[in-house]
C-alpha positions as CSV (number, residue, x, y, z in Angstrom):
1,M,-7.8,9.2,9.7
2,E,-6.2,7.9,6.9
3,E,-7.7,4.1,7.7
4,F,-11.5,5.5,6.2
5,L,-10.0,6.2,2.5
6,L,-11.8,3.5,0.3
7,P,-9.9,1.6,-1.5
8,C,-9.4,2.0,-4.9
9,L,-10.6,-1.0,-7.0
10,N,-9.3,-0.3,-9.9
11,K,-5.8,-0.8,-8.3
12,Q,-6.5,-3.5,-7.2
13,L,-8.1,-5.0,-10.1
14,F,-5.3,-4.0,-12.3
15,G,-2.8,-2.9,-10.3
16,F,-2.5,0.4,-11.6
17,D,-4.5,3.8,-11.3
18,C,-7.4,5.1,-12.4
19,L,-8.6,8.7,-12.8
20,G,-9.8,9.4,-9.1
21,C,-6.9,8.4,-7.4
22,G,-5.2,10.4,-4.8
23,A,-8.5,13.1,-5.0
24,Q,-8.8,10.7,-0.7
25,R,-6.0,11.7,0.4
26,A,-5.2,15.2,-1.7
27,L,-9.1,15.9,0.5
28,V,-7.2,14.7,3.7
29,L,-3.4,16.8,2.9
30,V,-6.1,19.8,2.4
31,F,-7.4,19.7,5.9
32,Q,-4.7,18.9,7.5
33,G,-3.3,22.3,6.1
34,D,-0.7,20.8,3.4
35,F,-1.9,22.8,0.7
36,F,1.3,22.0,-2.0
37,S,1.6,18.9,-0.7
38,A,-2.2,18.0,-2.0
39,F,-1.6,19.8,-4.7
40,K,1.0,17.3,-6.0
41,M,-1.0,14.7,-4.7
42,Y,-4.3,15.4,-7.3
43,P,-4.0,18.9,-8.4
44,A,-7.8,18.9,-9.3
45,I,-8.2,19.5,-5.6
46,Y,-8.6,22.9,-5.8
47,T,-10.7,22.7,-9.0
48,I,-13.0,20.2,-7.7
49,L,-13.9,22.8,-4.1
50,L,-14.3,25.2,-6.0
51,L,-17.2,23.8,-7.9
52,L,-18.6,22.0,-4.7
53,A,-18.8,25.7,-3.2
54,F,-20.3,27.5,-5.7
55,L,-23.0,24.4,-5.9
56,V,-24.0,24.9,-2.2
57,V,-23.6,28.4,-2.8
58,N,-26.1,28.4,-5.6
59,L,-28.6,26.2,-4.1
60,F,-29.5,29.4,-1.9
61,I,-28.3,32.2,-4.9
62,K,-29.5,31.4,-7.8
63,F,-27.1,33.5,-10.3
64,K,-27.9,34.8,-14.0
65,K,-26.6,31.7,-16.4
66,D,-25.1,29.7,-13.6
67,W,-25.2,27.4,-15.8
68,Y,-22.5,28.6,-17.7
69,V,-20.6,28.5,-14.2
70,K,-21.0,25.2,-14.1
71,A,-20.7,24.3,-17.2
72,G,-17.2,25.6,-17.4
73,L,-15.6,23.8,-13.9
74,I,-16.6,20.7,-14.7
75,I,-14.9,21.2,-18.4
76,L,-11.4,22.9,-16.4
77,N,-12.1,19.8,-14.1
78,A,-11.7,17.2,-16.5
79,I,-9.5,19.4,-18.4
80,I,-7.2,19.3,-15.4
81,I,-8.0,15.1,-14.4
82,V,-7.2,14.4,-17.4
83,G,-3.8,15.6,-17.5
84,A,-2.4,14.7,-14.8
85,Y,-3.4,11.2,-14.9
86,A,-1.5,11.1,-18.5
87,Y,0.9,12.9,-17.2
88,K,1.5,10.5,-14.0
89,V,0.8,8.0,-16.4
90,S,3.8,8.6,-19.1
91,F,6.8,8.3,-15.7
92,L,4.5,4.8,-16.2
93,F,5.4,4.0,-19.8
94,N,8.3,5.2,-19.4
């Protein structure tokens, strides 16, 4: 399965990970049932899946003030992604 993953262009060109590095591998780990390793690989994987699930459900079922839920999940994902990236990068420069 991993031979079908897209390579990170940022890593190939500049030599360091981007904000999305690990997301594909984490998704593969989720499908394989290795949930803890998926979280370690990319901590935002579960909140992204939650956001995607909410968006799919929201296509068929409209909620009152669904925009607030979407915005909240997007902000939460951004915080987790940037925080995890900062944590990962801090080890590279130490």
